[in-house]
PDB file of N, CA, C and O in Angstrom:
ATOM      1  N   MET A   1      51.642 -10.723  -9.358  1.00  0.00           N
ATOM      2  CA  MET A   1      52.439 -11.364  -8.344  1.00  0.00           C
ATOM      3  C   MET A   1      51.689 -11.409  -7.010  1.00  0.00           C
ATOM      4  O   MET A   1      51.851 -12.349  -6.232  1.00  0.00           O
ATOM      5  N   ASP A   2      50.876 -10.396  -6.756  1.00  0.00           N
ATOM      6  CA  ASP A   2      50.143 -10.394  -5.486  1.00  0.00           C
ATOM      7  C   ASP A   2      49.219 -11.601  -5.368  1.00  0.00           C
ATOM      8  O   ASP A   2      49.039 -12.136  -4.274  1.00  0.00           O
ATOM      9  N   GLU A   3      48.631 -12.037  -6.483  1.00  0.00           N
ATOM     10  CA  GLU A   3      47.792 -13.229  -6.452  1.00  0.00           C
ATOM     11  C   GLU A   3      48.605 -14.473  -6.090  1.00  0.00           C
ATOM     12  O   GLU A   3      48.153 -15.313  -5.312  1.00  0.00           O
ATOM     13  N   PHE A   4      49.805 -14.582  -6.659  1.00  0.00           N
ATOM     14  CA  PHE A   4      50.652 -15.724  -6.346  1.00  0.00           C
ATOM     15  C   PHE A   4      51.057 -15.709  -4.874  1.00  0.00           C
ATOM     16  O   PHE A   4      51.024 -16.747  -4.213  1.00  0.00           O
ATOM     17  N   LEU A   5      51.436 -14.551  -4.361  1.00  0.00           N
ATOM     18  CA  LEU A   5      51.848 -14.464  -2.956  1.00  0.00           C
ATOM     19  C   LEU A   5      50.701 -14.824  -2.020  1.00  0.00           C
ATOM     20  O   LEU A   5      50.912 -15.482  -1.001  1.00  0.00           O
ATOM     21  N   THR A   6      49.501 -14.401  -2.358  1.00  0.00           N
ATOM     22  CA  THR A   6      48.330 -14.755  -1.557  1.00  0.00           C
ATOM     23  C   THR A   6      48.090 -16.265  -1.613  1.00  0.00           C
ATOM     24  O   THR A   6      47.813 -16.892  -0.590  1.00  0.00           O
ATOM     25  N   TYR A   7      48.198 -16.841  -2.803  1.00  0.00           N
ATOM     26  CA  TYR A   7      48.071 -18.288  -2.957  1.00  0.00           C
ATOM     27  C   TYR A   7      49.149 -19.009  -2.154  1.00  0.00           C
ATOM     28  O   TYR A   7      48.860 -19.968  -1.439  1.00  0.00           O
ATOM     29  N   TRP A   8      50.381 -18.550  -2.271  1.00  0.00           N
ATOM     30  CA  TRP A   8      51.503 -19.187  -1.576  1.00  0.00           C
ATOM     31  C   TRP A   8      51.277 -19.177  -0.065  1.00  0.00           C
ATOM     32  O   TRP A   8      51.521 -20.176   0.611  1.00  0.00           O
ATOM     33  N   LEU A   9      50.817 -18.061   0.452  1.00  0.00           N
ATOM     34  CA  LEU A   9      50.528 -18.008   1.887  1.00  0.00           C
ATOM     35  C   LEU A   9      49.484 -19.050   2.281  1.00  0.00           C
ATOM     36  O   LEU A   9      49.656 -19.759   3.272  1.00  0.00           O
ATOM     37  N   ALA A  10      48.426 -19.141   1.523  1.00  0.00           N
ATOM     38  CA  ALA A  10      47.353 -20.082   1.854  1.00  0.00           C
ATOM     39  C   ALA A  10      47.815 -21.532   1.734  1.00  0.00           C
ATOM     40  O   ALA A  10      47.434 -22.373   2.548  1.00  0.00           O
ATOM     41  N   ALA A  11      48.636 -21.830   0.719  1.00  0.00           N
ATOM     42  CA  ALA A  11      49.037 -23.208   0.459  1.00  0.00           C
ATOM     43  C   ALA A  11      50.219 -23.656   1.321  1.00  0.00           C
ATOM     44  O   ALA A  11      50.225 -24.782   1.817  1.00  0.00           O
ATOM     45  N   TYR A  12      51.202 -22.803   1.502  1.00  0.00           N
ATOM     46  CA  TYR A  12      52.445 -23.211   2.148  1.00  0.00           C
ATOM     47  C   TYR A  12      52.475 -22.913   3.638  1.00  0.00           C
ATOM     48  O   TYR A  12      52.912 -23.745   4.433  1.00  0.00           O
ATOM     49  N   VAL A  13      52.027 -21.766   4.005  1.00  0.00           N
ATOM     50  CA  VAL A  13      52.166 -21.299   5.374  1.00  0.00           C
ATOM     51  C   VAL A  13      51.249 -22.055   6.337  1.00  0.00           C
ATOM     52  O   VAL A  13      51.500 -22.068   7.542  1.00  0.00           O
ATOM     53  N   ALA A  14      50.208 -22.673   5.828  1.00  0.00           N
ATOM     54  CA  ALA A  14      49.273 -23.394   6.687  1.00  0.00           C
ATOM     55  C   ALA A  14      49.947 -24.516   7.477  1.00  0.00           C
ATOM     56  O   ALA A  14      49.474 -24.874   8.556  1.00  0.00           O
ATOM     57  N   ASP A  15      51.031 -25.068   6.965  1.00  0.00           N
ATOM     58  CA  ASP A  15      51.722 -26.181   7.626  1.00  0.00           C
ATOM     59  C   ASP A  15      52.821 -25.736   8.584  1.00  0.00           C
ATOM     60  O   ASP A  15      53.507 -26.581   9.159  1.00  0.00           O
ATOM     61  N   LEU A  16      53.002 -24.451   8.766  1.00  0.00           N
ATOM     62  CA  LEU A  16      54.074 -23.942   9.612  1.00  0.00           C
ATOM     63  C   LEU A  16      53.565 -23.616  11.008  1.00  0.00           C
ATOM     64  O   LEU A  16      52.359 -23.558  11.248  1.00  0.00           O
ATOM     65  N   ARG A  17      54.499 -23.406  11.918  1.00  0.00           N
ATOM     66  CA  ARG A  17      54.125 -22.969  13.263  1.00  0.00           C
ATOM     67  C   ARG A  17      53.420 -21.623  13.163  1.00  0.00           C
ATOM     68  O   ARG A  17      53.710 -20.837  12.261  1.00  0.00           O
ATOM     69  N   PRO A  18      52.492 -21.350  14.085  1.00  0.00           N
ATOM     70  CA  PRO A  18      51.733 -20.089  14.017  1.00  0.00           C
ATOM     71  C   PRO A  18      52.612 -18.836  14.011  1.00  0.00           C
ATOM     72  O   PRO A  18      52.329 -17.893  13.272  1.00  0.00           O
ATOM     73  N   THR A  19      53.666 -18.811  14.819  1.00  0.00           N
ATOM     74  CA  THR A  19      54.508 -17.607  14.841  1.00  0.00           C
ATOM     75  C   THR A  19      55.263 -17.434  13.529  1.00  0.00           C
ATOM     76  O   THR A  19      55.446 -16.308  13.066  1.00  0.00           O
ATOM     77  N   THR A  20      55.701 -18.528  12.930  1.00  0.00           N
ATOM     78  CA  THR A  20      56.369 -18.455  11.630  1.00  0.00           C
ATOM     79  C   THR A  20      55.378 -17.999  10.562  1.00  0.00           C
ATOM     80  O   THR A  20      55.708 -17.162   9.721  1.00  0.00           O
ATOM     81  N   ALA A  21      54.178 -18.542  10.594  1.00  0.00           N
ATOM     82  CA  ALA A  21      53.145 -18.162   9.630  1.00  0.00           C
ATOM     83  C   ALA A  21      52.820 -16.671   9.736  1.00  0.00           C
ATOM     84  O   ALA A  21      52.673 -15.993   8.719  1.00  0.00           O
ATOM     85  N   ARG A  22      52.709 -16.163  10.964  1.00  0.00           N
ATOM     86  CA  ARG A  22      52.429 -14.725  11.147  1.00  0.00           C
ATOM     87  C   ARG A  22      53.567 -13.875  10.593  1.00  0.00           C
ATOM     88  O   ARG A  22      53.325 -12.838   9.976  1.00  0.00           O
ATOM     89  N   GLY A  23      54.797 -14.306  10.809  1.00  0.00           N
ATOM     90  CA  GLY A  23      55.945 -13.559  10.280  1.00  0.00           C
ATOM     91  C   GLY A  23      55.947 -13.526   8.767  1.00  0.00           C
ATOM     92  O   GLY A  23      56.181 -12.476   8.169  1.00  0.00           O
ATOM     93  N   TYR A  24      55.687 -14.673   8.135  1.00  0.00           N
ATOM     94  CA  TYR A  24      55.633 -14.722   6.676  1.00  0.00           C
ATOM     95  C   TYR A  24      54.482 -13.870   6.155  1.00  0.00           C
ATOM     96  O   TYR A  24      54.632 -13.135   5.179  1.00  0.00           O
ATOM     97  N   GLU A  25      53.333 -13.976   6.815  1.00  0.00           N
ATOM     98  CA  GLU A  25      52.165 -13.203   6.377  1.00  0.00           C
ATOM     99  C   GLU A  25      52.442 -11.711   6.443  1.00  0.00           C
ATOM    100  O   GLU A  25      52.092 -10.970   5.525  1.00  0.00           O
ATOM    101  N   SER A  26      53.070 -11.270   7.527  1.00  0.00           N
ATOM    102  CA  SER A  26      53.346  -9.832   7.638  1.00  0.00           C
ATOM    103  C   SER A  26      54.408  -9.394   6.636  1.00  0.00           C
ATOM    104  O   SER A  26      54.316  -8.289   6.100  1.00  0.00           O
ATOM    105  N   ALA A  27      55.406 -10.219   6.368  1.00  0.00           N
ATOM    106  CA  ALA A  27      56.418  -9.870   5.365  1.00  0.00           C
ATOM    107  C   ALA A  27      55.785  -9.731   3.986  1.00  0.00           C
ATOM    108  O   ALA A  27      56.109  -8.809   3.238  1.00  0.00           O
ATOM    109  N   VAL A  28      54.898 -10.635   3.659  1.00  0.00           N
ATOM    110  CA  VAL A  28      54.219 -10.575   2.366  1.00  0.00           C
ATOM    111  C   VAL A  28      53.315  -9.350   2.307  1.00  0.00           C
ATOM    112  O   VAL A  28      53.346  -8.613   1.321  1.00  0.00           O
ATOM    113  N   ARG A  29      52.514  -9.120   3.338  1.00  0.00           N
ATOM    114  CA  ARG A  29      51.540  -8.016   3.358  1.00  0.00           C
ATOM    115  C   ARG A  29      52.208  -6.650   3.408  1.00  0.00           C
ATOM    116  O   ARG A  29      51.793  -5.727   2.706  1.00  0.00           O
ATOM    117  N   LEU A  30      53.246  -6.516   4.238  1.00  0.00           N
ATOM    118  CA  LEU A  30      53.852  -5.204   4.458  1.00  0.00           C
ATOM    119  C   LEU A  30      54.964  -4.850   3.472  1.00  0.00           C
ATOM    120  O   LEU A  30      55.229  -3.673   3.228  1.00  0.00           O
ATOM    121  N   HIS A  31      55.611  -5.866   2.906  1.00  0.00           N
ATOM    122  CA  HIS A  31      56.781  -5.579   2.081  1.00  0.00           C
ATOM    123  C   HIS A  31      56.670  -6.105   0.649  1.00  0.00           C
ATOM    124  O   HIS A  31      56.804  -5.340  -0.306  1.00  0.00           O
ATOM    125  N   LEU A  32      56.428  -7.393   0.501  1.00  0.00           N
ATOM    126  CA  LEU A  32      56.459  -7.985  -0.835  1.00  0.00           C
ATOM    127  C   LEU A  32      55.327  -7.510  -1.741  1.00  0.00           C
ATOM    128  O   LEU A  32      55.578  -7.120  -2.881  1.00  0.00           O
ATOM    129  N   ILE A  33      54.099  -7.537  -1.260  1.00  0.00           N
ATOM    130  CA  ILE A  33      52.988  -7.093  -2.113  1.00  0.00           C
ATOM    131  C   ILE A  33      53.099  -5.603  -2.447  1.00  0.00           C
ATOM    132  O   ILE A  33      52.942  -5.245  -3.615  1.00  0.00           O
ATOM    133  N   PRO A  34      53.362  -4.715  -1.474  1.00  0.00           N
ATOM    134  CA  PRO A  34      53.524  -3.309  -1.860  1.00  0.00           C
ATOM    135  C   PRO A  34      54.724  -3.068  -2.785  1.00  0.00           C
ATOM    136  O   PRO A  34      54.670  -2.204  -3.660  1.00  0.00           O
ATOM    137  N   GLY A  35      55.798  -3.824  -2.592  1.00  0.00           N
ATOM    138  CA  GLY A  35      57.007  -3.594  -3.380  1.00  0.00           C
ATOM    139  C   GLY A  35      57.028  -4.265  -4.734  1.00  0.00           C
ATOM    140  O   GLY A  35      57.558  -3.709  -5.696  1.00  0.00           O
ATOM    141  N   LEU A  36      56.455  -5.458  -4.820  1.00  0.00           N
ATOM    142  CA  LEU A  36      56.536  -6.225  -6.063  1.00  0.00           C
ATOM    143  C   LEU A  36      55.175  -6.711  -6.560  1.00  0.00           C
ATOM    144  O   LEU A  36      55.099  -7.316  -7.629  1.00  0.00           O
ATOM    145  N   GLY A  37      54.127  -6.468  -5.833  1.00  0.00           N
ATOM    146  CA  GLY A  37      52.818  -7.037  -6.125  1.00  0.00           C
ATOM    147  C   GLY A  37      52.227  -6.698  -7.470  1.00  0.00           C
ATOM    148  O   GLY A  37      51.477  -7.500  -8.025  1.00  0.00           O
ATOM    149  N   ARG A  38      52.534  -5.553  -8.009  1.00  0.00           N
ATOM    150  CA  ARG A  38      51.967  -5.156  -9.305  1.00  0.00           C
ATOM    151  C   ARG A  38      52.688  -5.811 -10.478  1.00  0.00           C
ATOM    152  O   ARG A  38      52.170  -5.849 -11.594  1.00  0.00           O
ATOM    153  N   LYS A  39      53.865  -6.316 -10.220  1.00  0.00           N
ATOM    154  CA  LYS A  39      54.655  -6.926 -11.280  1.00  0.00           C
ATOM    155  C   LYS A  39      54.107  -8.307 -11.618  1.00  0.00           C
ATOM    156  O   LYS A  39      53.812  -9.094 -10.718  1.00  0.00           O
ATOM    157  N   ARG A  40      53.971  -8.603 -12.891  1.00  0.00           N
ATOM    158  CA  ARG A  40      53.564  -9.951 -13.297  1.00  0.00           C
ATOM    159  C   ARG A  40      54.688 -10.914 -12.972  1.00  0.00           C
ATOM    160  O   ARG A  40      55.856 -10.608 -13.214  1.00  0.00           O
ATOM    161  N   LEU A  41      54.355 -12.063 -12.433  1.00  0.00           N
ATOM    162  CA  LEU A  41      55.359 -13.032 -12.023  1.00  0.00           C
ATOM    163  C   LEU A  41      56.231 -13.471 -13.196  1.00  0.00           C
ATOM    164  O   LEU A  41      57.438 -13.646 -13.029  1.00  0.00           O
ATOM    165  N   ASP A  42      55.648 -13.648 -14.367  1.00  0.00           N
ATOM    166  CA  ASP A  42      56.433 -14.071 -15.530  1.00  0.00           C
ATOM    167  C   ASP A  42      57.273 -12.937 -16.120  1.00  0.00           C
ATOM    168  O   ASP A  42      58.085 -13.163 -17.017  1.00  0.00           O
ATOM    169  N   LYS A  43      57.076 -11.728 -15.619  1.00  0.00           N
ATOM    170  CA  LYS A  43      57.866 -10.576 -16.078  1.00  0.00           C
ATOM    171  C   LYS A  43      58.867 -10.094 -15.020  1.00  0.00           C
ATOM    172  O   LYS A  43      59.609  -9.144 -15.265  1.00  0.00           O
ATOM    173  N   LEU A  44      58.893 -10.731 -13.865  1.00  0.00           N
ATOM    174  CA  LEU A  44      59.790 -10.339 -12.780  1.00  0.00           C
ATOM    175  C   LEU A  44      61.230 -10.609 -13.189  1.00  0.00           C
ATOM    176  O   LEU A  44      61.553 -11.699 -13.661  1.00  0.00           O
ATOM    177  N   THR A  45      62.092  -9.621 -13.010  1.00  0.00           N
ATOM    178  CA  THR A  45      63.489  -9.756 -13.407  1.00  0.00           C
ATOM    179  C   THR A  45      64.407  -9.662 -12.192  1.00  0.00           C
ATOM    180  O   THR A  45      63.990  -9.278 -11.100  1.00  0.00           O
ATOM    181  N   VAL A  46      65.649 -10.018 -12.412  1.00  0.00           N
ATOM    182  CA  VAL A  46      66.662  -9.883 -11.366  1.00  0.00           C
ATOM    183  C   VAL A  46      66.787  -8.419 -10.959  1.00  0.00           C
ATOM    184  O   VAL A  46      66.950  -8.115  -9.778  1.00  0.00           O
ATOM    185  N   GLN A  47      66.714  -7.525 -11.915  1.00  0.00           N
ATOM    186  CA  GLN A  47      66.805  -6.096 -11.626  1.00  0.00           C
ATOM    187  C   GLN A  47      65.654  -5.637 -10.732  1.00  0.00           C
ATOM    188  O   GLN A  47      65.851  -4.804  -9.848  1.00  0.00           O
ATOM    189  N   ASP A  48      64.455  -6.174 -10.956  1.00  0.00           N
ATOM    190  CA  ASP A  48      63.307  -5.838 -10.104  1.00  0.00           C
ATOM    191  C   ASP A  48      63.571  -6.253  -8.664  1.00  0.00           C
ATOM    192  O   ASP A  48      63.322  -5.487  -7.733  1.00  0.00           O
ATOM    193  N   VAL A  49      64.072  -7.456  -8.489  1.00  0.00           N
ATOM    194  CA  VAL A  49      64.338  -7.966  -7.143  1.00  0.00           C
ATOM    195  C   VAL A  49      65.458  -7.172  -6.484  1.00  0.00           C
ATOM    196  O   VAL A  49      65.361  -6.828  -5.306  1.00  0.00           O
ATOM    197  N   ARG A  50      66.515  -6.879  -7.226  1.00  0.00           N
ATOM    198  CA  ARG A  50      67.622  -6.079  -6.672  1.00  0.00           C
ATOM    199  C   ARG A  50      67.155  -4.687  -6.263  1.00  0.00           C
ATOM    200  O   ARG A  50      67.538  -4.192  -5.203  1.00  0.00           O
ATOM    201  N   ALA A  51      66.336  -4.056  -7.088  1.00  0.00           N
ATOM    202  CA  ALA A  51      65.816  -2.726  -6.759  1.00  0.00           C
ATOM    203  C   ALA A  51      64.939  -2.794  -5.510  1.00  0.00           C
ATOM    204  O   ALA A  51      65.001  -1.904  -4.662  1.00  0.00           O
ATOM    205  N   PHE A  52      64.123  -3.842  -5.389  1.00  0.00           N
ATOM    206  CA  PHE A  52      63.275  -4.029  -4.220  1.00  0.00           C
ATOM    207  C   PHE A  52      64.124  -4.195  -2.964  1.00  0.00           C
ATOM    208  O   PHE A  52      63.848  -3.562  -1.945  1.00  0.00           O
ATOM    209  N   ILE A  53      65.143  -5.030  -3.025  1.00  0.00           N
ATOM    210  CA  ILE A  53      66.011  -5.263  -1.865  1.00  0.00           C
ATOM    211  C   ILE A  53      66.748  -3.987  -1.482  1.00  0.00           C
ATOM    212  O   ILE A  53      66.867  -3.673  -0.298  1.00  0.00           O
ATOM    213  N   THR A  54      67.234  -3.264  -2.454  1.00  0.00           N
ATOM    214  CA  THR A  54      67.921  -1.994  -2.185  1.00  0.00           C
ATOM    215  C   THR A  54      66.977  -1.005  -1.513  1.00  0.00           C
ATOM    216  O   THR A  54      67.363  -0.334  -0.556  1.00  0.00           O
ATOM    217  N   ALA A  55      65.755  -0.911  -2.001  1.00  0.00           N
ATOM    218  CA  ALA A  55      64.769   0.001  -1.399  1.00  0.00           C
ATOM    219  C   ALA A  55      64.462  -0.414   0.032  1.00  0.00           C
ATOM    220  O   ALA A  55      64.331   0.441   0.907  1.00  0.00           O
ATOM    221  N   CYS A  56      64.345  -1.713   0.283  1.00  0.00           N
ATOM    222  CA  CYS A  56      64.083  -2.197   1.643  1.00  0.00           C
ATOM    223  C   CYS A  56      65.223  -1.839   2.589  1.00  0.00           C
ATOM    224  O   CYS A  56      64.988  -1.465   3.738  1.00  0.00           O
ATOM    225  N   ARG A  57      66.432  -1.952   2.115  1.00  0.00           N
ATOM    226  CA  ARG A  57      67.604  -1.636   2.951  1.00  0.00           C
ATOM    227  C   ARG A  57      67.692  -0.152   3.273  1.00  0.00           C
ATOM    228  O   ARG A  57      68.248   0.231   4.303  1.00  0.00           O
ATOM    229  N   GLN A  58      67.146   0.683   2.400  1.00  0.00           N
ATOM    230  CA  GLN A  58      67.273   2.123   2.577  1.00  0.00           C
ATOM    231  C   GLN A  58      66.141   2.752   3.373  1.00  0.00           C
ATOM    232  O   GLN A  58      66.286   3.876   3.854  1.00  0.00           O
ATOM    233  N   LYS A  59      65.020   2.060   3.525  1.00  0.00           N
ATOM    234  CA  LYS A  59      63.904   2.693   4.223  1.00  0.00           C
ATOM    235  C   LYS A  59      64.005   2.477   5.728  1.00  0.00           C
ATOM    236  O   LYS A  59      64.561   1.488   6.207  1.00  0.00           O
ATOM    237  N   CYS A  60      63.461   3.417   6.435  1.00  0.00           N
ATOM    238  CA  CYS A  60      63.443   3.371   7.895  1.00  0.00           C
ATOM    239  C   CYS A  60      62.392   2.361   8.338  1.00  0.00           C
ATOM    240  O   CYS A  60      61.218   2.508   7.998  1.00  0.00           O
ATOM    241  N   LEU A  61      62.789   1.344   9.084  1.00  0.00           N
ATOM    242  CA  LEU A  61      61.858   0.309   9.500  1.00  0.00           C
ATOM    243  C   LEU A  61      60.814   0.828  10.479  1.00  0.00           C
ATOM    244  O   LEU A  61      59.685   0.336  10.487  1.00  0.00           O
ATOM    245  N   CYS A  62      61.163   1.806  11.297  1.00  0.00           N
ATOM    246  CA  CYS A  62      60.171   2.399  12.204  1.00  0.00           C
ATOM    247  C   CYS A  62      59.056   3.074  11.407  1.00  0.00           C
ATOM    248  O   CYS A  62      57.876   2.918  11.719  1.00  0.00           O
ATOM    249  N   CYS A  63      59.436   3.809  10.395  1.00  0.00           N
ATOM    250  CA  CYS A  63      58.440   4.510   9.581  1.00  0.00           C
ATOM    251  C   CYS A  63      57.649   3.526   8.726  1.00  0.00           C
ATOM    252  O   CYS A  63      56.432   3.661   8.593  1.00  0.00           O
ATOM    253  N   ALA A  64      58.317   2.552   8.153  1.00  0.00           N
ATOM    254  CA  ALA A  64      57.642   1.575   7.300  1.00  0.00           C
ATOM    255  C   ALA A  64      56.643   0.745   8.091  1.00  0.00           C
ATOM    256  O   ALA A  64      55.577   0.404   7.579  1.00  0.00           O
ATOM    257  N   GLY A  65      56.977   0.418   9.326  1.00  0.00           N
ATOM    258  CA  GLY A  65      56.090  -0.362  10.172  1.00  0.00           C
ATOM    259  C   GLY A  65      55.140   0.480  10.996  1.00  0.00           C
ATOM    260  O   GLY A  65      54.362  -0.048  11.790  1.00  0.00           O
ATOM    261  N   LYS A  66      55.200   1.794  10.809  1.00  0.00           N
ATOM    262  CA  LYS A  66      54.353   2.754  11.526  1.00  0.00           C
ATOM    263  C   LYS A  66      54.483   2.611  13.047  1.00  0.00           C
ATOM    264  O   LYS A  66      53.514   2.767  13.790  1.00  0.00           O
ATOM    265  N   VAL A  67      55.698   2.314  13.481  1.00  0.00           N
ATOM    266  CA  VAL A  67      55.965   2.163  14.909  1.00  0.00           C
ATOM    267  C   VAL A  67      55.819   3.500  15.624  1.00  0.00           C
ATOM    268  O   VAL A  67      55.328   3.551  16.751  1.00  0.00           O
ATOM    269  N   ASP A  68      56.232   4.555  14.990  1.00  0.00           N
ATOM    270  CA  ASP A  68      56.237   5.876  15.616  1.00  0.00           C
ATOM    271  C   ASP A  68      54.847   6.488  15.775  1.00  0.00           C
ATOM    272  O   ASP A  68      54.687   7.431  16.551  1.00  0.00           O
ATOM    273  N   GLN A  69      53.854   5.990  15.077  1.00  0.00           N
ATOM    274  CA  GLN A  69      52.533   6.624  15.143  1.00  0.00           C
ATOM    275  C   GLN A  69      51.902   6.515  16.524  1.00  0.00           C
ATOM    276  O   GLN A  69      50.986   7.273  16.843  1.00  0.00           O
ATOM    277  N   HIS A  70      52.376   5.586  17.348  1.00  0.00           N
ATOM    278  CA  HIS A  70      51.809   5.420  18.702  1.00  0.00           C
ATOM    279  C   HIS A  70      52.580   6.195  19.751  1.00  0.00           C
ATOM    280  O   HIS A  70      52.177   6.226  20.914  1.00  0.00           O
ATOM    281  N   ARG A  71      53.675   6.817  19.366  1.00  0.00           N
ATOM    282  CA  ARG A  71      54.502   7.568  20.290  1.00  0.00           C
ATOM    283  C   ARG A  71      53.990   8.986  20.431  1.00  0.00           C
ATOM    284  O   ARG A  71      53.468   9.563  19.476  1.00  0.00           O
ATOM    285  N   SER A  72      54.137   9.542  21.604  1.00  0.00           N
ATOM    286  CA  SER A  72      53.756  10.946  21.835  1.00  0.00           C
ATOM    287  C   SER A  72      54.742  11.848  21.116  1.00  0.00           C
ATOM    288  O   SER A  72      55.923  11.520  21.003  1.00  0.00           O
ATOM    289  N   ALA A  73      54.264  12.970  20.635  1.00  0.00           N
ATOM    290  CA  ALA A  73      55.118  13.944  19.974  1.00  0.00           C
ATOM    291  C   ALA A  73      56.182  14.445  20.926  1.00  0.00           C
ATOM    292  O   ALA A  73      55.907  14.686  22.102  1.00  0.00           O
ATOM    293  N   GLY A  74      57.386  14.602  20.427  1.00  0.00           N
ATOM    294  CA  GLY A  74      58.474  15.141  21.213  1.00  0.00           C
ATOM    295  C   GLY A  74      59.191  14.126  22.092  1.00  0.00           C
ATOM    296  O   GLY A  74      60.105  14.503  22.825  1.00  0.00           O
ATOM    297  N   VAL A  75      58.816  12.873  22.046  1.00  0.00           N
ATOM    298  CA  VAL A  75      59.479  11.847  22.840  1.00  0.00           C
ATOM    299  C   VAL A  75      60.634  11.284  22.023  1.00  0.00           C
ATOM    300  O   VAL A  75      60.439  10.758  20.928  1.00  0.00           O
ATOM    301  N   ALA A  76      61.822  11.401  22.565  1.00  0.00           N
ATOM    302  CA  ALA A  76      63.016  10.906  21.876  1.00  0.00           C
ATOM    303  C   ALA A  76      63.131   9.405  22.043  1.00  0.00           C
ATOM    304  O   ALA A  76      62.778   8.841  23.078  1.00  0.00           O
ATOM    305  N   VAL A  77      63.636   8.775  20.991  1.00  0.00           N
ATOM    306  CA  VAL A  77      63.872   7.332  21.016  1.00  0.00           C
ATOM    307  C   VAL A  77      65.361   7.093  21.155  1.00  0.00           C
ATOM    308  O   VAL A  77      66.163   7.704  20.448  1.00  0.00           O
ATOM    309  N   ARG A  78      65.729   6.220  22.051  1.00  0.00           N
ATOM    310  CA  ARG A  78      67.160   5.922  22.218  1.00  0.00           C
ATOM    311  C   ARG A  78      67.457   4.532  21.783  1.00  0.00           C
ATOM    312  O   ARG A  78      68.607   4.097  21.848  1.00  0.00           O
TER     313      ARG A  78
END
C-alpha cells in the first residue's frame, strides 16, 4: 500500500494548491503509511480501515506529531 500512496501523491497531489499538497503529503507520511503501509492494497479490508481509524482517534496528537519534543521539561501546556 505504501507504493500506491507514494504513487497517488505524485500523480494526484501535483495539481493541488501547495498548502493542500503539503497537508496530504504529511497525512500520508505521518499516518497512512505507518498505519496501513505494510498491508497489500488488494488485501485491505474494512476491518483494517476501522482499526486504523480507531487507533488514530485514541492516540495523542501531540505525541504522534512530536510536538512536545521542542518544549522544555517541566513546562505545562494549557
